[in-house]
N, C-alpha and C positions, 0 to 999 in steps of 0.2 A: 504494500500500500504506500501511496505517496503522501508524505507528511504535509498537513496543512497548518503551517506554523502559526498563522494568525489565531486560530482557535485553540490549538494545543497550548500555546503560551498562556492564553487567558485561563484555561482550565488548570494548568500547572500552578498558576498563581494562587489557586484556591484549594489545592490538594491539602487535606487534613484541616482545612478551615471549617468552623462550625456552621456551614451553610449547605443547603441542598443545592446542587448545581443542576439547573434546568436548561437543557439544550433544545432549542426550538428551531423550526425551519420547514420550508415546503418539502413535501415528499421527494426523496431521491436527491436531496441537496448534499448528502454526504454525512449525515449525523451518525449513522451506524459505524461508518469507517472511522470517524473521529473518536467515537467511544472505544473502538478497538485499539486505536493508536494511543488513547489515554491509558488503556489497560497495559500496554507495553511500557509506557512511561512509569506507571506505578510499580511494575515488576522491576524496573531498573533501580528503584529505590530500596530494594531488598525485601519487598513484601512477598511472602510465600504465595504460590499460585492458588493453593486451596483457600486462601483468605480473600480471594476475589470472586464474587458471585455475579455472573453475567446472565441476564435473561433477555432474549429477543422475543417479544410477544407476538411478532408476526410469524414465528416458527410454530409449526404444528406441535412440536415437542412440548410447548408450554400452553397449548390452547385451553387446557382445563383450568388454568389460573385466570379466572375471569372476574373475580371480585376480591375485595380487600382482605377478607378473612383467610382466603386460600393463599393469597400472596404473603400475608403475615406468617402463616404456618409454614410455607415453603422456606422462607428466609430463616425462621426460627430453627427449623429442623436441620439447616445447613450450617449453622454456626456451631463449631465444634470445639473452639478454644477461646481463651480470654484475650487473644490479640485482636487488634483492630481489623475489621472486615471492610472491604470496599464493595459496595453494591451498585451495579451498573444495570439499569433497567431501560430497555430500548422499546420505543413506541408504547409507552405506558398508558396512553389514553384508552386502550382497549379494556383496561381493568376498571370495573365499576367501583367508585369511591376509593380509588387507589390512594388518595391523599391521606385518608385515615390510617392506612397501613404505614405509609412513609413517615407520618408524624409519630407513630408508635415505635418505629425503628430507632428514631432519635432518642426517644425516652427510655427504651428497654435495652438497647444494645450499644456496643462500642463500634460505631459504623461511620463511614463516609459515603454519602449517597449521591449518585449521578443519574439523571433521568433524561430521556429524550421524548419528544412528541411532535406531531405534525399539525398541531392545532393550537392557536393562542389561547383557547379556552382552558388550556393547561394552567394558565395564570388567572383563572377566574376568581370571582369574589370568594367562592367557597375555599379555594386553595389559599387565598390570602388570609382567610379566617383561621385555618388550621396551622398555617406556616408563616404567619406575619413576622416579617423581619428575619426569617430564617432561610431564605432562598435567594439566589442570584440567577438571572437569566443570561444565557449566552446564545445569541441568535446566529444561526448558520445560514449563509447565503449560498447560491450557486457560485461556480468558480468566477473569480475576478479575471481580468485580462492577464495579470501577472501570473496567476495560478494556471491559467490556460497555457501559457508558454512553458511553465514547468512540466505540466502534464504532457504536452506535445514532445518535449525533449526527453523526458524520462520514460514515458509509457510508449509513445509511438516511435521514439528514436529519431525524431526530426530535429535538426539543428535550425533554429529560427535565426535568420539572417536579417531580413527586412521586417521590422516590427509593424510598419504601416501596412504592408501586404498581409501580414499575419493578423492584424486587427480585422481586416475584411473577412477573414475566415471566422474569427470569433464573433463578429457581427452576425454572420449567417448561421453559425452552429449553435451559439448560446453557451451556457455554462453548466449544464447538468453533468456531473463528473463522469457518469457511466459512458457518455458519448466521447470521452477523451481517452478511453482505454483501447480504442481500435480505430481503424480507418473507415469511417462511415461516410456514405454519400449524404448530401443534405436531405434527400427524400427519405432515406432510411432513418436518419436522425429524427426527422419530424414525426415519423410514425411512432418511434420510441417515446418521444416527448408527449405525443397525444395520449399514449397509454398512461403516462405519469399524470397528465392533466385529468384524464377520465377517473383515475383512482382518487385524486385529490377532490374532484367534484363529488364523486359518489360517497366516499368514506368520510372525508373531512368537512364536507359541506352539506350534502343532501341528508345523509344519515344522522350526522351530528346535530343538525338544526331542524330535523323533521320537515324538510321541504317537500311538499307534495307535487307542486307543478314544476317538474324538472325541465320541461320544454321551455317554460317561461324564464326559468333561471338561466338556461343556456342562451336565450335571446338577450338577456341582460348582459351576460358575459360578452357576447359578440359586440354589443353596443359599447361596453367599456373598452374592449380590445381595439375597436375601430376608432376610439377617441383617445388613445394613449397620448399623453402630453397636452391634451386640450383641457381647458377649464369647463367643468359642467357640474350640475347639481342633480339631486334626486328628482327635482321638478323637471329638469331637462329630459331625463330618462322617461318619466311619466308622460310628458308632452309628446315625445317621439313615438311612444307606443300608441298614444291616442291618435296621432296622424296616420298610424298604420292600422287603424280600426281595431286596436287591442287595448283594453283598459287595464291599468295597473295602478293601485293606490300608492301614495308616497311611503306609507309605513312598510309596505311590501318591498319597495325599492331599497329603502334603508336596511331592512332585514337581509336582503340578498347581498347588498354591498358589504355589510358587516360580516356575513358568513364567508364571503370570498376573501375578505381581509383576514379573518381568523384562520383560514387555511393557507395564508401567505401566497395565494394566487395573485392578489393585487395588494398594492400599498397606497394608502391615502396620504397625499402631501398637502397640508393646509396652506392657505395664503397668509402672507404677513405684510402689513402696511408699514413701510419703512419710516414714513414721516410720523404717522400716528403711533408707531411702536406697539402695535396690537395685532393679535391673530384674528383674521376675519373668518366669519362662520359660513360664508357662501362661496360657491364656485371653486372648490378644491380641484386638484388634479389627481388622477389615478394612474399608477404605473404598475407594470407586471413584475411578478417574482422572477421572471427570466424572459428575455426577448424571444426565445425560441417557442414559448407558449403561444405567442401571436401567430407565428408561422405554422405551428401544428394545427391550429384551429381554423385560420383564415388564409393560409398561404403567405408566401413572402411577397411584400408589396413595396416597390421602390418609392411610391408616393408617401409612405409613412416613415421614411428614413429619418427625418428630423425628430419625430417622437421616439423612435427607437434609440437614437443617439442620446436623447435626454434620459431615456430609461436606463441606459448603461451607466451614465454619469450619476444618476440618482442612487442606483444600487451601490456604486463605488463609494459615494459619500456616506451612505448608511453603514457599509462594511467598516469604514474607518471611524465609526462612532459618532458621526455628526447627527444632530437633529436637523432635519431638512424641511425647508419651506419654499414655496414659490413667493416671489416678491412683487409688491406694487409700490410704485413711487409716482404720485399723481396719476396720470393716465398711462404711464409706461410700465411695462412688465419686465421683471428680471426672473429668469428661469429658476435659479436656485439661490437661496440664502442658507448657508449651512453653518451651524454653530455647535461649539462645545463650551464647556465652562471657561476655557482659556482663550478661545479664538473664534473668528468668524471669517468666512470667505464668501465671495459672490461669483456666480458662474453663469455665463450665457452659453447656450449650445445651439449651433446651427450646422447645416450640412456643409455648405461652402459660401464664402462671401465673394460673389461674382459681380456685384453691382453696388452702386452707392446707396441705394435704398436699403439693402441688406446690411451694409456697413453701419448706416445710421441706426437701424433697428437694434442691432446687437451692441454697439459701443455706446450709443448716447445715454441709455439708462444708467450704465455704470459710471460714465463721466459725471453724471449729476450727483452721485453718491460721494459726499465729501468726508470720507473717513480714511483711516490709515490701513484698513484691512485689505488683504490680497483680493485682486479682481482678475477674472479670467474670461476670455472668449475662446471657446473650444469648438473646433471644426475639423473637417477632413481635408482642409486645404494643404497641399504640398508646396505651393508656390511662394507664399509669404507668411511670415510669422512675426511681423513687426510689433513692438510694444507701443501702445498709444497712451501717452500721459500716465504711465505706470500700469496700464491694463495690459496683461500678458495674453498674447494670441498663441494658442498651442494646438498642435495636431492632437486629436483625441487619444491616439495611442501613446504619445509622449506624456500627456496629462495623466492618464491612468497609471503610468509606471513611475510617476514622481514619488519619491520617498515621503515628502511632506508637501502639502499645498500651502 
C-alpha cells in the first residue's frame, strides 16, 4: 500500500491520546487503507499484534455484529491481557447504536479507538451526547494532484515529467485511489466510479435517510452536478422542477441536499460578504466529492471545465485544513476565500485568460481587496504567469503542488 502521509501524520499525532479518532470520507476514498497503514505504524511502536483488534464491517466475517451489545461482547471476549489494546473499526455505521459500545470501551477497558465511516451522521447529535469532547474527526478526501503523481510513479511505474500534461490526466481521471493502481481507460474508470456513486447513493443516502422517491433524488443530483461552481439555492432547484412540470417542496430539496452532503457526495460552500464581514445565508455553491463523479453520471463535458477546475481547487483547500467560502465584494465575486486560525488566502479560478474581459473579471475583484493576505488567479494558461500588483497568476498544476499558499 502507498502511504498517504497527510492522514497518517494526523493520526500518529493522536496515537494513545484520550480521544476516539473518527475517520470520515466518501466511499472508496481510501479510509480502509489508511486504517491498515495506521495498524502498521502502531506495530512499529512495539505493540504486540494480538493487542490490535481490527474489524471491517463490510466483511461477511463480521456480518453478525450488527448492534452495540454484540460489538461490546466481541471486543470484551478478545481482550486477553492488561496491556493497552488498539481497536480499529472500519465502516462502523452498519452497527446499530455503535456509539454506546464505543463509549463503554473507554470506560471499561484500556483501549485506543479508531473508527471509520462513510456518512457524516457518524458525528450526529447522538454521538456528541455520548462522546462530547472525547473524539476528533479526520476527514479523508480522494487523492490530491500531488498524491496522484505519487500513485502514478509508485503503482503504475510512470515517471511524471511534465506536470501540466499530467494534470490533464488527473482532471479527467479524478482521485479515487483504486483507479490509480492500474492503467484504466477513462471509460472504464467512469464505470468504476459510477459503481462507487451508486453505492454511496443507495447505502449512505437512500437507506440512511429513508428516501422513498429515488428517481426524484437522482434528478436533484443531476441538477447539482450540472451546476457545479454556480450559485443556487433550494428555491432555484424547486423552481427548475416546477418549469419541468414536476413539483418538489423546499423542505424536500433541503433534505436531499443534506443527505448528499452527509454522504460526502457534495460539499456546500457558503458565501461570505467581505465588506460586511458576515456569512450570507443565500445562494451557496455546491461542489462534488470528486470531479470524476460528474463524468460517471453525466459524461465528460468541456463546457463545464471552469466549474471542474474550481472543484479541484476547493477540495485542495479543504484537504489543507482551510475553511472555504465563496466571496462577495459589492457586486463582484471572488471564487474562494479560505481561512485558518492563522491565515487567509483569496483564489480566483478560470480556464484561460484569453481576452481583456476575462482578465478584468478575474483580477479586478482581488485588486479591490486591500489587505496583506496572499491572492491568486489560477488557470490552465501556459503562456503567461505575470504577477499583477502582488496577485500571483499560477498554472493550476503549479498551484496544487505548492508546499504552502
